[in-house]
ROVEX-724279 format. One record per residue: residue number from 0; residue in three letters; chain; x, y, z of N, C-alpha, C in turn. Coordinates in steps of 0.05 Angstrom, whole numbers, plus 5000, padded with zeros to 4 digits. Example, Ala and Ser with C-alpha at 12.3 -4.5 7.8 and 13.67 -1.06 7.14 Angstrom:
2
SITE pos code unit   nu   nv   nw  cau  cav  caw   cu   cv   cw
SITE   0  ALA    A 5264 4886 5156 5246 4910 5156 5264 4934 5156
SITE   1  SER    A 5257 4955 5142 5273 4979 5143 5258 5001 5157
This chain:
281
SITE pos code unit   nu   nv   nw  cau  cav  caw   cu   cv   cw
SITE   0  UNK    A 4857 8298 2459 4833 8313 2460 4809 8298 2447
SITE   1  UNK    A 4816 8287 2421 4799 8267 2408 4786 8245 2422
SITE   2  UNK    A 4810 8233 2437 4804 8212 2453 4785 8215 2476
SITE   3  UNK    A 4787 8238 2488 4769 8244 2509 4741 8249 2498
SITE   4  UNK    A 4738 8262 2475 4712 8267 2462 4698 8241 2455
SITE   5  UNK    A 4712 8221 2445 4701 8196 2436 4693 8181 2461
SITE   6  UNK    A 4707 8182 2483 4700 8170 2508 4676 8181 2517
SITE   7  UNK    A 4669 8208 2515 4644 8221 2526 4623 8213 2509
SITE   8  UNK    A 4627 8209 2482 4604 8202 2464 4596 8174 2470
SITE   9  UNK    A 4615 8157 2476 4609 8128 2483 4591 8124 2505
SITE  10  UNK    A 4592 8143 2526 4573 8139 2552 4548 8150 2546
SITE  11  UNK    A 4538 8166 2524 4513 8176 2517 4494 8152 2510
SITE  12  UNK    A 4468 8151 2524 4448 8131 2516 4437 8134 2489
SITE  13  UNK    A 4436 8109 2476 4424 8109 2447 4396 8102 2449
SITE  14  UNK    A 4381 8112 2428 4352 8108 2428 4346 8078 2426
SITE  15  UNK    A 4328 8070 2443 4318 8043 2443 4299 8036 2423
SITE  16  UNK    A 4285 8056 2408 4264 8052 2390 4273 8045 2362
SITE  17  UNK    A 4264 8025 2352 4276 8016 2325 4263 8036 2304
SITE  18  UNK    A 4279 8040 2282 4272 8059 2263 4245 8050 2247
SITE  19  UNK    A 4242 8026 2244 4217 8013 2232 4192 8020 2248
SITE  20  UNK    A 4192 8018 2274 4171 8028 2289 4163 8055 2288
SITE  21  UNK    A 4183 8073 2286 4177 8102 2282 4165 8108 2258
SITE  22  UNK    A 4173 8094 2234 4160 8097 2208 4132 8087 2206
SITE  23  UNK    A 4126 8064 2224 4097 8056 2224 4081 8077 2236
SITE  24  UNK    A 4089 8090 2257 4074 8109 2271 4068 8134 2253
SITE  25  UNK    A 4087 8140 2237 4084 8163 2220 4062 8160 2200
SITE  26  UNK    A 4062 8134 2191 4041 8130 2168 4015 8129 2183
SITE  27  UNK    A 4012 8117 2205 3985 8118 2219 3974 8145 2223
SITE  28  UNK    A 3993 8162 2231 3982 8192 2237 3975 8206 2210
SITE  29  UNK    A 3990 8197 2190 3983 8210 2165 3956 8198 2156
SITE  30  UNK    A 3949 8174 2158 3923 8164 2149 3899 8174 2168
SITE  31  UNK    A 3906 8181 2192 3887 8192 2209 3881 8219 2202
SITE  32  UNK    A 3900 8234 2191 3895 8263 2182 3881 8266 2157
SITE  33  UNK    A 3877 8244 2139 3865 8247 2115 3838 8249 2115
SITE  34  UNK    A 3825 8267 2096 3797 8273 2098 3781 8248 2089
SITE  35  UNK    A 3754 8247 2098 3739 8222 2092 3735 8221 2061
SITE  36  UNK    A 3728 8200 2051 3727 8195 2022 3695 8202 2015
SITE  37  UNK    A 3691 8197 1988 3665 8202 1977 3643 8187 1992
SITE  38  UNK    A 3649 8162 1996 3630 8143 2009 3622 8154 2035
SITE  39  UNK    A 3642 8165 2051 3635 8174 2076 3619 8198 2077
SITE  40  UNK    A 3624 8217 2057 3606 8240 2052 3579 8233 2046
SITE  41  UNK    A 3575 8213 2026 3547 8205 2018 3534 8194 2041
SITE  42  UNK    A 3548 8178 2060 3531 8166 2083 3524 8187 2101
SITE  43  UNK    A 3541 8210 2105 3532 8231 2126 3508 8246 2112
SITE  44  UNK    A 3510 8248 2087 3487 8265 2073 3461 8249 2076
SITE  45  UNK    A 3464 8226 2072 3440 8207 2074 3428 8207 2102
SITE  46  UNK    A 3445 8207 2122 3438 8211 2150 3424 8235 2156
SITE  47  UNK    A 3436 8259 2144 3422 8283 2150 3395 8285 2138
SITE  48  UNK    A 3390 8273 2113 3367 8275 2100 3347 8259 2116
SITE  49  UNK    A 3355 8236 2127 3335 8220 2144 3328 8236 2169
SITE  50  UNK    A 3347 8248 2183 3340 8265 2205 3319 8287 2199
SITE  51  UNK    A 3323 8301 2175 3308 8322 2168 3278 8312 2160
SITE  52  UNK    A 3276 8289 2148 3247 8277 2142 3237 8270 2167
SITE  53  UNK    A 3251 8258 2188 3241 8250 2214 3229 8274 2227
SITE  54  UNK    A 3246 8296 2228 3235 8322 2239 3210 8334 2229
SITE  55  UNK    A 3213 8331 2199 3186 8341 2187 3161 8326 2194
SITE  56  UNK    A 3163 8300 2198 3143 8282 2203 3131 8287 2230
SITE  57  UNK    A 3152 8291 2249 3143 8298 2278 3128 8322 2277
SITE  58  UNK    A 3138 8343 2264 3126 8371 2263 3099 8370 2250
SITE  59  UNK    A 3095 8356 2230 3067 8352 2219 3049 8337 2237
SITE  60  UNK    A 3056 8317 2250 3042 8302 2270 3031 8323 2291
SITE  61  UNK    A 3050 8337 2301 3042 8354 2324 3025 8376 2310
SITE  62  UNK    A 3028 8388 2286 3012 8406 2277 2982 8395 2273
SITE  63  UNK    A 2981 8373 2261 2953 8361 2259 2939 8355 2284
SITE  64  UNK    A 2956 8349 2302 2942 8345 2331 2934 8369 2343
SITE  65  UNK    A 2948 8391 2340 2939 8416 2353 2915 8425 2335
SITE  66  UNK    A 2913 8424 2311 2887 8429 2294 2866 8416 2303
SITE  67  UNK    A 2870 8388 2308 2849 8374 2317 2839 8383 2343
SITE  68  UNK    A 2855 8389 2361 2849 8397 2388 2834 8425 2389
SITE  69  UNK    A 2844 8444 2371 2830 8467 2369 2803 8468 2354
SITE  70  UNK    A 2799 8452 2336 2773 8445 2325 2753 8435 2346
SITE  71  UNK    A 2763 8416 2362 2748 8404 2385 2740 8427 2403
SITE  72  UNK    A 2760 8442 2413 2756 8463 2433 2735 8484 2420
SITE  73  UNK    A 2737 8489 2397 2718 8510 2384 2691 8500 2384
SITE  74  UNK    A 2688 8475 2376 2661 8461 2380 2647 8462 2407
SITE  75  UNK    A 2668 8456 2426 2658 8458 2456 2650 8485 2462
SITE  76  UNK    A 2669 8503 2450 2662 8530 2457 2635 8541 2447
SITE  77  UNK    A 2629 8533 2422 2602 8540 2412 2578 8528 2428
SITE  78  UNK    A 2582 8502 2438 2563 8489 2453 2559 8505 2480
SITE  79  UNK    A 2582 8514 2491 2583 8527 2518 2569 8555 2513
SITE  80  UNK    A 2576 8569 2490 2558 8594 2486 2531 8590 2482
SITE  81  UNK    A 2520 8567 2470 2493 8565 2469 2480 8559 2495
SITE  82  UNK    A 2493 8544 2512 2481 8536 2536 2482 8560 2558
SITE  83  UNK    A 2501 8580 2556 2503 8599 2575 2499 8625 2560
SITE  84  UNK    A 2483 8626 2540 2477 8652 2526 2467 8677 2542
SITE  85  UNK    A 2449 8670 2559 2438 8692 2577 2458 8701 2596
SITE  86  UNK    A 2474 8685 2608 2496 8692 2629 2516 8710 2616
SITE  87  UNK    A 2523 8704 2589 2543 8717 2572 2535 8747 2567
SITE  88  UNK    A 2508 8749 2562 2498 8774 2555 2492 8793 2581
SITE  89  UNK    A 2486 8779 2602 2478 8797 2626 2500 8798 2648
SITE  90  UNK    A 2519 8778 2651 2538 8781 2671 2566 8790 2659
SITE  91  UNK    A 2573 8814 2668 2599 8824 2657 2624 8806 2661
SITE  92  UNK    A 2625 8796 2688 2650 8779 2695 2648 8753 2678
SITE  93  UNK    A 2624 8742 2677 2622 8716 2659 2630 8723 2631
SITE  94  UNK    A 2619 8747 2621 2625 8755 2592 2658 8759 2587
SITE  95  UNK    A 2670 8770 2608 2698 8772 2607 2711 8748 2604
SITE  96  UNK    A 2708 8728 2622 2719 8701 2621 2712 8686 2592
SITE  97  UNK    A 2690 8690 2582 2683 8679 2557 2704 8690 2536
SITE  98  UNK    A 2707 8717 2536 2725 8729 2517 2751 8718 2518
SITE  99  UNK    A 2762 8714 2545 2790 8703 2548 2790 8676 2536
SITE 100  UNK    A 2769 8659 2539 2769 8633 2525 2772 8636 2497
SITE 101  UNK    A 2756 8655 2485 2754 8658 2455 2784 8667 2446
SITE 102  UNK    A 2797 8683 2461 2823 8695 2451 2844 8671 2448
SITE 103  UNK    A 2841 8651 2469 2862 8629 2472 2858 8611 2447
SITE 104  UNK    A 2839 8610 2433 2832 8593 2409 2831 8608 2385
SITE 105  UNK    A 2838 8635 2385 2838 8653 2359 2810 8658 2349
SITE 106  UNK    A 2788 8658 2366 2763 8666 2359 2755 8696 2368
SITE 107  UNK    A 2747 8712 2351 2740 8740 2358 2709 8745 2353
SITE 108  UNK    A 2693 8742 2374 2664 8745 2371 2660 8775 2362
SITE 109  UNK    A 2675 8792 2363 2672 8822 2358 2679 8828 2330
SITE 110  UNK    A 2692 8807 2316 2702 8816 2290 2682 8828 2270
SITE 111  UNK    A 2658 8817 2274 2636 8829 2257 2609 8827 2271
SITE 112  UNK    A 2592 8844 2262 2562 8844 2274 2548 8825 2261
SITE 113  UNK    A 2559 8810 2241 2543 8789 2227 2558 8763 2232
SITE 114  UNK    A 2544 8741 2225 2558 8715 2227 2548 8698 2253
SITE 115  UNK    A 2561 8677 2253 2554 8656 2276 2550 8668 2302
SITE 116  UNK    A 2573 8681 2313 2573 8693 2339 2553 8715 2344
SITE 117  UNK    A 2550 8732 2324 2531 8756 2324 2503 8744 2326
SITE 118  UNK    A 2496 8723 2311 2470 8710 2309 2462 8696 2336
SITE 119  UNK    A 2484 8683 2346 2481 8669 2371 2480 8685 2397
SITE 120  UNK    A 2495 8703 2399 2498 8717 2424 2489 8745 2423
SITE 121  UNK    A 2493 8758 2398 2487 8786 2396 2507 8804 2408
SITE 122  UNK    A 2527 8796 2417 2547 8809 2432 2563 8831 2414
SITE 123  UNK    A 2563 8824 2387 2574 8842 2369 2558 8869 2367
SITE 124  UNK    A 2535 8864 2365 2517 8891 2366 2517 8904 2392
SITE 125  UNK    A 2520 8890 2414 2526 8900 2442 2551 8919 2442
SITE 126  UNK    A 2571 8912 2433 2596 8924 2436 2597 8949 2415
SITE 127  UNK    A 2584 8944 2391 2582 8966 2372 2563 8987 2382
SITE 128  UNK    A 2544 8982 2398 2528 9000 2412 2541 9017 2435
SITE 129  UNK    A 2558 9001 2448 2573 9013 2470 2594 9035 2457
SITE 130  UNK    A 2605 9025 2435 2627 9045 2421 2610 9068 2412
SITE 131  UNK    A 2587 9069 2403 2573 9092 2393 2569 9109 2416
SITE 132  UNK    A 2560 9100 2439 2553 9114 2465 2579 9126 2477
SITE 133  UNK    A 2600 9112 2475 2627 9122 2485 2636 9145 2471
SITE 134  UNK    A 2630 9146 2442 2638 9166 2424 2622 9194 2431
SITE 135  UNK    A 2594 9185 2437 2577 9213 2445 2584 9223 2472
SITE 136  UNK    A 2592 9205 2491 2602 9217 2518 2627 9233 2515
SITE 137  UNK    A 2647 9221 2500 2672 9233 2495 2668 9262 2484
SITE 138  UNK    A 2650 9261 2465 2648 9287 2449 2633 9309 2467
SITE 139  UNK    A 2613 9297 2484 2601 9316 2501 2617 9326 2525
SITE 140  UNK    A 2635 9310 2532 2652 9320 2555 2679 9334 2544
SITE 141  UNK    A 2684 9335 2520 2710 9346 2511 2713 9375 2517
SITE 142  UNK    A 2693 9391 2517 2698 9419 2524 2706 9424 2553
SITE 143  UNK    A 2700 9401 2569 2706 9401 2600 2734 9389 2604
SITE 144  UNK    A 2738 9367 2589 2766 9356 2598 2786 9355 2575
SITE 145  UNK    A 2780 9369 2555 2799 9370 2531 2804 9343 2516
SITE 146  UNK    A 2783 9324 2518 2788 9300 2503 2802 9277 2519
SITE 147  UNK    A 2805 9282 2542 2820 9261 2560 2806 9256 2584
SITE 148  UNK    A 2791 9231 2588 2772 9227 2607 2783 9201 2622
SITE 149  UNK    A 2778 9200 2649 2783 9177 2664 2765 9154 2656
SITE 150  UNK    A 2776 9130 2653 2765 9105 2644 2740 9101 2665
SITE 151  UNK    A 2745 9104 2690 2727 9097 2710 2700 9117 2708
SITE 152  UNK    A 2707 9144 2704 2687 9164 2700 2672 9157 2674
SITE 153  UNK    A 2685 9149 2653 2672 9143 2628 2652 9120 2633
SITE 154  UNK    A 2661 9099 2646 2642 9077 2652 2620 9086 2668
SITE 155  UNK    A 2620 9104 2689 2601 9113 2706 2580 9128 2689
SITE 156  UNK    A 2590 9145 2672 2571 9158 2654 2557 9141 2633
SITE 157  UNK    A 2569 9121 2625 2559 9101 2608 2537 9085 2620
SITE 158  UNK    A 2541 9077 2646 2522 9063 2658 2497 9080 2669
SITE 159  UNK    A 2500 9107 2671 2479 9124 2675 2461 9127 2652
SITE 160  UNK    A 2474 9127 2626 2460 9128 2602 2445 9104 2596
SITE 161  UNK    A 2456 9079 2608 2443 9053 2600 2428 9041 2624
SITE 162  UNK    A 2419 9057 2643 2404 9049 2666 2379 9033 2656
SITE 163  UNK    A 2367 9038 2637 2343 9022 2627 2349 8997 2610
SITE 164  UNK    A 2375 8993 2606 2381 8968 2594 2387 8945 2612
SITE 165  UNK    A 2383 8920 2602 2385 8897 2618 2414 8890 2622
SITE 166  UNK    A 2430 8894 2603 2459 8886 2606 2475 8905 2623
SITE 167  UNK    A 2489 8894 2642 2511 8913 2660 2535 8915 2642
SITE 168  UNK    A 2547 8936 2647 2570 8943 2633 2596 8944 2655
SITE 169  UNK    A 2617 8933 2649 2643 8933 2663 2663 8950 2649
SITE 170  UNK    A 2685 8953 2662 2707 8968 2649 2720 8951 2628
SITE 171  UNK    A 2719 8924 2632 2729 8908 2609 2713 8910 2585
SITE 172  UNK    A 2685 8913 2587 2667 8920 2565 2675 8945 2552
SITE 173  UNK    A 2682 8967 2566 2687 8992 2557 2714 8988 2541
SITE 174  UNK    A 2732 8974 2553 2759 8971 2539 2757 8958 2511
SITE 175  UNK    A 2740 8935 2510 2736 8921 2485 2721 8939 2466
SITE 176  UNK    A 2703 8955 2473 2689 8972 2456 2708 8994 2445
SITE 177  UNK    A 2723 9004 2462 2745 9025 2455 2762 9014 2432
SITE 178  UNK    A 2770 8990 2437 2792 8978 2418 2779 8973 2392
SITE 179  UNK    A 2752 8973 2391 2738 8973 2361 2736 9001 2351
SITE 180  UNK    A 2739 9021 2366 2739 9047 2355 2764 9053 2341
SITE 181  UNK    A 2786 9038 2343 2810 9047 2326 2807 9047 2298
SITE 182  UNK    A 2784 9037 2287 2782 9039 2256 2775 9068 2251
SITE 183  UNK    A 2769 9084 2271 2762 9111 2266 2788 9129 2264
SITE 184  UNK    A 2811 9115 2268 2837 9133 2268 2851 9131 2294
SITE 185  UNK    A 2869 9149 2298 2886 9151 2321 2872 9166 2345
SITE 186  UNK    A 2848 9172 2339 2836 9190 2360 2827 9175 2387
SITE 187  UNK    A 2821 9151 2386 2811 9137 2408 2830 9115 2417
SITE 188  UNK    A 2838 9118 2441 2856 9098 2452 2858 9103 2483
SITE 189  UNK    A 2867 9082 2498 2871 9080 2527 2899 9084 2533
SITE 190  UNK    A 2905 9103 2551 2934 9106 2562 2933 9107 2591
SITE 191  UNK    A 2957 9095 2601 2960 9093 2631 2978 9116 2639
SITE 192  UNK    A 2966 9129 2660 2981 9150 2674 2981 9143 2704
SITE 193  UNK    A 3005 9136 2712 3004 9128 2742 2989 9102 2744
SITE 194  UNK    A 2972 9101 2764 2955 9079 2767 2925 9080 2756
SITE 195  UNK    A 2921 9102 2739 2896 9105 2727 2897 9101 2696
SITE 196  UNK    A 2877 9095 2686 2874 9091 2656 2856 9115 2647
SITE 197  UNK    A 2866 9128 2625 2853 9149 2613 2845 9143 2586
SITE 198  UNK    A 2822 9153 2577 2814 9149 2550 2818 9174 2534
SITE 199  UNK    A 2833 9171 2513 2839 9196 2496 2822 9194 2473
SITE 200  UNK    A 2807 9215 2468 2790 9216 2444 2799 9238 2421
SITE 201  UNK    A 2821 9250 2425 2834 9271 2409 2861 9260 2404
SITE 202  UNK    A 2874 9264 2377 2899 9257 2370 2921 9277 2384
SITE 203  UNK    A 2922 9274 2409 2941 9291 2422 2963 9271 2432
SITE 204  UNK    A 2988 9283 2426 3013 9267 2436 3023 9278 2462
SITE 205  UNK    A 3022 9263 2482 3032 9270 2509 3057 9257 2514
SITE 206  UNK    A 3078 9275 2517 3106 9266 2525 3109 9259 2554
SITE 207  UNK    A 3131 9251 2563 3140 9243 2590 3134 9265 2610
SITE 208  UNK    A 3139 9291 2602 3135 9311 2622 3105 9315 2628
SITE 209  UNK    A 3088 9315 2606 3059 9315 2611 3047 9291 2626
SITE 210  UNK    A 3059 9268 2622 3049 9245 2639 3055 9249 2666
SITE 211  UNK    A 3081 9260 2673 3088 9262 2702 3074 9281 2716
SITE 212  UNK    A 3065 9305 2702 3047 9324 2713 3018 9314 2718
SITE 213  UNK    A 3009 9297 2701 2982 9285 2703 2981 9266 2726
SITE 214  UNK    A 3005 9251 2728 3007 9232 2749 3007 9247 2779
SITE 215  UNK    A 3023 9269 2778 3026 9284 2803 2999 9297 2811
SITE 216  UNK    A 2982 9304 2790 2957 9318 2797 2935 9299 2806
SITE 217  UNK    A 2942 9271 2805 2922 9252 2813 2915 9253 2843
SITE 218  UNK    A 2932 9265 2860 2928 9266 2889 2905 9286 2895
SITE 219  UNK    A 2906 9310 2881 2887 9329 2891 2870 9338 2868
SITE 220  UNK    A 2877 9330 2844 2865 9342 2819 2877 9365 2808
SITE 221  UNK    A 2895 9376 2823 2910 9402 2812 2937 9399 2820
SITE 222  UNK    A 2955 9419 2808 2982 9420 2816 2991 9450 2811
SITE 223  UNK    A 3013 9458 2825 3023 9484 2821 3052 9483 2810
SITE 224  UNK    A 3059 9505 2799 3087 9506 2788 3109 9501 2810
SITE 225  UNK    A 3104 9510 2833 3122 9508 2856 3122 9477 2863
SITE 226  UNK    A 3099 9464 2864 3100 9437 2872 3112 9420 2851
SITE 227  UNK    A 3110 9426 2825 3123 9413 2803 3155 9416 2806
SITE 228  UNK    A 3161 9439 2813 3193 9444 2817 3202 9428 2841
SITE 229  UNK    A 3185 9426 2863 3196 9413 2885 3196 9384 2883
SITE 230  UNK    A 3173 9372 2872 3168 9343 2871 3184 9329 2850
SITE 231  UNK    A 3186 9345 2825 3197 9331 2801 3225 9344 2796
SITE 232  UNK    A 3234 9363 2813 3263 9375 2809 3267 9389 2784
SITE 233  UNK    A 3246 9401 2773 3245 9414 2748 3251 9443 2751
SITE 234  UNK    A 3261 9456 2730 3264 9485 2730 3236 9498 2726
SITE 235  UNK    A 3235 9525 2730 3210 9538 2726 3202 9540 2696
SITE 236  UNK    A 3219 9544 2678 3217 9546 2650 3204 9518 2640
SITE 237  UNK    A 3216 9495 2649 3205 9471 2640 3177 9464 2650
SITE 238  UNK    A 3171 9473 2675 3144 9469 2684 3125 9485 2669
SITE 239  UNK    A 3130 9510 2665 3111 9528 2653 3108 9521 2624
SITE 240  UNK    A 3128 9511 2610 3124 9500 2582 3106 9476 2580
SITE 241  UNK    A 3110 9458 2597 3090 9438 2599 3062 9444 2605
SITE 242  UNK    A 3059 9461 2624 3034 9472 2631 3020 9486 2607
SITE 243  UNK    A 3036 9502 2592 3024 9518 2570 3013 9498 2549
SITE 244  UNK    A 3029 9474 2546 3021 9455 2524 2994 9442 2533
SITE 245  UNK    A 2993 9434 2558 2967 9422 2569 2946 9441 2566
SITE 246  UNK    A 2948 9466 2571 2928 9488 2569 2920 9491 2541
SITE 247  UNK    A 2939 9491 2522 2932 9495 2494 2915 9471 2483
SITE 248  UNK    A 2923 9447 2495 2906 9421 2485 2878 9420 2500
SITE 249  UNK    A 2872 9439 2519 2847 9438 2532 2848 9418 2557
SITE 250  UNK    A 2870 9408 2564 2869 9388 2583 2873 9398 2610
SITE 251  UNK    A 2877 9424 2615 2882 9438 2642 2864 9463 2641
SITE 252  UNK    A 2859 9470 2668 2846 9494 2671 2860 9512 2694
SITE 253  UNK    A 2859 9537 2691 2871 9556 2712 2854 9563 2733
SITE 254  UNK    A 2864 9562 2756 2848 9572 2779 2866 9594 2795
SITE 255  UNK    A 2859 9619 2792 2872 9641 2806 2859 9651 2828
SITE 256  UNK    A 2836 9639 2837 2819 9651 2859 2826 9642 2885
SITE 257  UNK    A 2850 9645 2894 2862 9637 2922 2874 9659 2933
SITE 258  UNK    A 2873 9661 2961 2883 9683 2975 2913 9683 2975
SITE 259  UNK    A 2924 9660 2972 2954 9658 2974 2966 9667 2947
SITE 260  UNK    A 2952 9671 2926 2959 9682 2901 2976 9665 2883
SITE 261  UNK    A 2973 9637 2893 2987 9617 2878 2968 9605 2857
SITE 262  UNK    A 2974 9603 2831 2958 9593 2811 2958 9562 2811
SITE 263  UNK    A 2934 9551 2811 2929 9523 2810 2923 9516 2782
SITE 264  UNK    A 2935 9494 2772 2924 9479 2746 2909 9456 2751
SITE 265  UNK    A 2883 9458 2743 2865 9434 2747 2864 9416 2723
SITE 266  UNK    A 2864 9391 2728 2861 9372 2706 2835 9355 2711
SITE 267  UNK    A 2814 9361 2696 2788 9344 2702 2791 9317 2694
SITE 268  UNK    A 2812 9308 2677 2815 9281 2669 2823 9263 2691
SITE 269  UNK    A 2834 9275 2713 2845 9258 2737 2833 9265 2763
SITE 270  UNK    A 2815 9288 2760 2801 9295 2786 2775 9283 2788
SITE 271  UNK    A 2760 9284 2809 2733 9273 2813 2711 9289 2799
SITE 272  UNK    A 2720 9311 2787 2696 9328 2774 2687 9314 2752
SITE 273  UNK    A 2660 9314 2751 2648 9302 2727 2625 9321 2716
SITE 274  UNK    A 2617 9317 2694 2595 9333 2683 2569 9317 2681
SITE 275  UNK    A 2551 9322 2701 2526 9306 2702 2510 9307 2678
SITE 276  UNK    A 2509 9328 2664 2496 9328 2640 2509 9314 2614
SITE 277  UNK    A 2533 9305 2622 2548 9290 2598 2535 9264 2593
SITE 278  UNK    A 2521 9253 2610 2510 9228 2606 2486 9229 2591
SITE 279  UNK    A 2471 9248 2590 2444 9251 2581 2444 9270 2555
SITE 280  UNK    A 2471 9281 2547 2471 9296 2526 2464 9283 2499
């Protein structure tokens, strides 16, 4: 039995790799797994510092170049304003483009009614005057619309009041003047309802339901409970609750004078109804 076992072992192939070669390979792998020394760490740290300094220098060069370009642009903007002073004052479209150029370089001609831009163009006084007139119109029409007026209607009333003035007024001018009224608090702001912009002059918070009713009323100037239920898939209670809030805020008016007996809720802020006396009050 042992003879057969020995004969079997004798036919098995022996490893042809010398033991010395195997040991050398082990040493190499061990050296490859060792961490870098102090010298390698210092070299890597020095390289990182050089990259950081290079990045800071590039950023400083870019910043200085941008500052130089902005200074040049502001100088050219001032020269442009001097040259086209009359167009800026009289042409609303030209004035709007001028404001856009100022915004790009961080210049606000409306920041104060004193200073270089006010003395050169007088547009600071122009917008402050517009702001005062807008406040007067909003107060005069508040009993009629509850403090929520269509921006287009506001501009029309403003133009009627300023018919004797030389400067034309655009919606962009109204928006800029209204933006300066924010210093008075949360009362004056522009909100979007559907495709229309409304100017709010009372601190009324309108939620999503109120906005959807106002947007629905833009087609005819009024809506009914039945229409709200059908168009918005609301319950009767939800519709009546929203209407009651709008009535309490003075934004809606009730119209019961129809033969069909259906109550209409009118919204002056989105209808074409305007108060002729509002511009002259």
